[in-house]
Structures are given as C-alpha cells and as structure tokens.
Steps between C-alpha positions, in 0.01 A plus 500: 500500500552786737585321817699185572373268231537185707216614725276338240671162519291204616636270764837347418384150592225500236736641244772242566260206481341621177838581346612144557185363339495740205864529403550202271142508371512864391836471332345239275197722443721774363708286269261482201501881469848515352388487139241775552711758683597707198360791303191369324545425126407788274496757782757776460693561819447857616740649751580289803388147422547133576670250274582142596442580866736800505425871537635691200502856379349586163845469338534142627748574777451308823387721788536399865318730740708621792323758708272598785140590579394861563174594678401788271127505569558575871796733447426686174742786572793260537495365144763705318770488767435136586535387140822697462640355822400144413663537160815636664543159665485333158143366495361435152136455607261659749164346588268794569199469733180650356135494608185453292266683737338196661699519823727800457461819296550413136813621326385716209600457139719811516674370811566160340630674187740695722612177673586352161678818392707507818592132466614567143692811607682292760558214254315234698227263388167560679288215636164664575276318748153548653524445876127502582466127422729396787362199688164474322276234653654553843549876518151651500614831350679342202386557143474244221724428204211590272485846657877532459472402133237772450738752656775408255258523210407849618870592479553358153563841345809557718620137495481440126831547325697441820544124450880536486509667841229354723346177620148484645472305825122452489441482876718464806462172696144461371389219730548422867525161672126425487406270210807592290374271220267786418799696367534322166178588317504877584866518401429344159196725457702816577771401253244433227318826573817704455596320181148547362537872571809505279778502759826360360706573810686247711248394765605381845282291734556456872441178692225435758576440871587869528744451214694212657316204340571275796211274397638472146197627308692723260766234459240236414297723265778703336472306176128571455538866591788543257312321222208742544715792382481509120821705475715292734621824660425410861732451797425351842600678821571320828535699821750348742486578869508271805326213319828467312737449792705206371723461197316185390161678483644787298703300251218247451246770415719706267648200320155351436401800286835517323490129418154547349617811310230706667610862563535599865651769720509577871270802498541573872722356769627585845790396716449614860361237735152535647279304737422247225855417398819624340487530119807359328574801280855382429376189322228701323759740356762235426251273323348788306847591380583140412175452305505855356161585652394848600452619856342815649563562869237643733530796541677833458352681802182596685396166651282519809753264650835644385676165536439456126616850399805483275563873554395646834277808466554497122865594554734330253791580732338310786455144375376243749681170539229360269584770247872429524426133440288566191723755334854416608485137616574179313285467185368849576384771266833686477685193377233332284269762346523591131306790354238425235647547154198708395675785681804475273707235673618159384512365143444772245488768771754625751822310429741760644668393823576745782851634540728318744459609864793667672748285691345433841653630819468316832401636840369366830709185460399255773569137573203382294398792280615795293325808356575581135435822310567579133442773243163454330461374144311679225260352244301620201177401678595453862695277738267272698739306724859414587642152554796464737715194432781332686793435267726199551737462206280438197194418712226741609245441776197722565551688826227769517246695294398862536291766326744771614877544463579341835453163668606308807643155440446276802556138595878527456761307697723684747862585411451398137604676176225570246481671160179673390372667182169641374281475190211732404173379345223686322132405500535317168756265655806649327807464722802730505860396487650431840637777720850501634563279803561582865689275739375473857623304801235452766571567866587249770234271647273656757523371856298185561128569502238291674244335274251220466373313197166331445479234228201304372378305200186688393385222270636177351429293191668206334855605421475854630396744768462869583705631791491815709781654706433783746818679609456695823737767627486459878762769556457871574679617183395482136638232267598669172572221253535137600612155396306198628663158512353154555523145366251242373563146614271308262611617157244781467586754229353849465365581153337839557519759779334832579611753759860390444742325267626153584823332395542134583795261506391145580287549812654832608282804421594867514225762469552869430208745523297672234505880511171510689610249769855625552419702812371326813389754763586446863245250636373460142499220247505423128363197317656298221307238305612233258406199290726195527530143379504218753510126539309281741641679806480875558655587834552863600852648521656441841651850542526845343755780497446868424813688392700221657319513834302196618127566531250345736218298343152643537 
C-alpha cells in the first residue's frame, strides 16, 4: 500500500454485521488445524521455518518479527540509508516492496540480490513481497498470484541459499472485496508452484479484502491452505487498518490462529484515523507482544498521504507521531525487538553484554518530567537501546526507552523525589549491569489548567468492556506531563491500558501518560484506551481531575 490503506475498506456496517455472524463459526473452522501446523514429517527445515505454529530460525530459536515496511520499488535510491536508519531504531525485520513488472517496473535480479545483501549487512531479516497483486479482482491493474509466482521462480538464482535471511511474501493483498472466496484456490496454486520449483524458503500469504480479511475467507480456509504446503513452512499475514478498530475484533482474530497453532503475523498495520475509522494500534501491538506474534508497521516513508510515514521525508531525526508510537511507545520496536540469532546474537552467538552506562545527570526538571543524559555504553557488536528505570528500594519500574544516550521521563508527580538509573541492551538481548543512580525532585505543581474529558464505552461484552478517554487541554499553554484521576462506581477494574498507565485502589483510578501522550498541546488532546472487567452495571465516572484540577465533561 502506498496511500492510506483504509481507503480500500468496505462499509463498516457490512463488516460489523458479517463479523458478528462469522466470529464463532470461523473459530471452530480453524480448530482442527492444530495437529497439522508443524513442519511436515521427513522434511528438513531450511532456514526460517514453522514448527508447531511458531516461526523459528534454522537453529530452532524462536523469532518474532518486529519491524516496518519500506517502499523500495518506488524509491530505489533510498534503500541503503533507510535500512540503516530502520535498524538504528532496533527493528529486526524489514518488509521490502518489489514489483514483478505487471503494474510497476520489475525489480531485476541484481537489484533483489543487492536488497538481500543490504538487509544482511544491516542485520535485519528481509520479507520480500510483490506489490503488483494488490486488490486483484477489484483493482483492474492488479496482477495475479500466478504471475507473482513466476516472478519469484525467475529470481531463484539469487534467492536460493538465502533461506536463513529472507521470507517470500508471494503477493501483497492479492484480492479485493469482490468475490473474496476466489482467493483460496490461486493462493494454494501459487504455494504449490513455488514448492514444485524447489523453493524451500518460508512463504508468506496475505489475506483477501485488501489484506484485512473482514469477510473471514483466509480465517476460514487457513487450514486447507496450510495443508497444501508440503514443507509446512508457510505463515499467514493479516493487514490491520480501520477494519480493526476495536480490541475485541483484534484479539478474536489473532487468538483464533494461535489457538489453532496456525502461524500468523501482522504484515501491515496503521494507527492514524481516517474517514473509515480509527485503527486500534495499541491493542494490535499489545496483543502481538502477549501472543509473541510478529508485526510490521506501514511504512518507513514516502506515502502519497504522509499520515502513515514513520519518518517524514526519510529523515530518521524527524519521526512522525506515528513513528514515535511504533518505535518508542508501549510494546514498540525499541523495547521488544530482538535481532535474529543468525547474525551472531542469542544462544551460541553474541553473549557479551554491553558495559554499564554512565551515571545519568538530570536537566530540565519540571513538575511532571525530567531530561536525563548519560555516558554511552560500549559493546563488542553494538548497543541497540537503553532502558531507563525508576528505582524504589529493591524495586525497579520501567520509565523510558531510547536508542540514544538521553531520554525524557514524563508523567511524574509534582514536588516528588525520584531515583533513576539506566541499562544498555544490544541487539541480541544482552543487558548491561545497571548504571549509577541519580536523585531528582520534581518541581512544584503548575497553576491550575483548564481541561475537559470525554469518556465512552467503545464496546461491551459479558463481563468486560473497552473504554476510551479523550483528555483535552482547553488552556492556552502546553501540558507537559499529567496525572488523570477518576473513580468507578460499579466495581469496574482496568486490566489493560494503552496511551497511559493506570493504578487502581478500589474504585479510584489514577492514570499517568505514556511517553507519546505526555504532552498535550494548547487546544489539543490525547486519547487513552483500556480494557476493563465489569458487572451488570457499567456507569461512567462522575468527574475527572487533571493534575489536581477539575475538568469539564465533554
């Protein structure tokens, strides 16, 4: 996808009705696949492969993709720098857009060989995909999966022997919304064609409905598609945009594949809202982390609509809010990505931890935030990230993550003493010893600031619900760091939150922001979402406070 992916979403009403009808039925349809989702007996696993529903490296180590998409075929001169910049943020995988010549100029064998070489040089796994198939059956210019399979066969000389380092995504979003049932047979045929040609690589197949499978065709037919691959080295890819705008839809879809032990990853996803809805990227990332599923965000840069650019104008120093969310937010790439062990990390590879960072020094101490800087660590391979922790006696709490030797910790309480320290991590996941500590006392509370809070239950089910809180700064000055307070009256309890961190005592709830929601511009807003348990009654909180100041309800 080059533009906002949700532009291909069919009407929400149709999707909601069909989702309700298909949900329970399709979960049952997947269940019998559990016994089949493993490397086929007698077939030697080569490179990246599937076993018991999990993606493994050739050495048997689990591998969870954490990365982004890069539009190489449209921006061929951006490859080298983009891969280096993406890797600098800790990504372990890059999905690279290629063309087979049906719709866009074909990427040559020498170009694809260079893509693979650059991915290896930057120590990232490559997912190579043909984009010409996008929206087949609805997009008149789209190519077929059979044509895409022929393209891969034509590249066999440069792909063979790279099974440790690449996966082949046969065709991007290879069916539109028209007659999506037609997706299954061509998908099986393309898989069989590649296996007959001798390909042993991990193969990836995208869903119909422009990748979002809102009619459940891939979900219902995943077992038969998987069974058609004689090697068992096949993984399904779901693309999540505005079709997936509630926590229930996301968790239901991902858990159905995991329960059936069918391999799955989120091959594309977006977060910014569009005219079709607001994708729930926080639940996507949190659930992927919980289930240890891969995710690949769309996309590094160069979108026709830059709302989905992670880095504006290909500048790693100019991340968008979407980019900040993906790399530095909760369950983001900086904090969750682990480099593939084929590059020397993990068991049997890089076992040397970085040196301890220098003791941090504090600056720009405000009522709700503090900037920390420390001397950089060194490592035999390279430091990939730093973890800032809050120290309270023998307890440590994660406070921030950074790819550089500085970070701003936000969401602090005014006039409060804190102790902070830093760890360094390398790409293999080795963690240094802790730095020395720095003691900081935040400044006094800021003068009362005017605010309003909107609260709603996005969806409810027996025993639980999803909530949304929109905090609006109605003042003329910026809010830097905040604490939101409110109370539940009916025994509701929050179990998971994104955009902030909740602590709860009986009905009283206190919320502190995530790094990417800590600043509320003048006349701006931030949104916090959560999953909570409930009883028969689910009334909204009666009032809210922001940094101790009462807020109007909106």
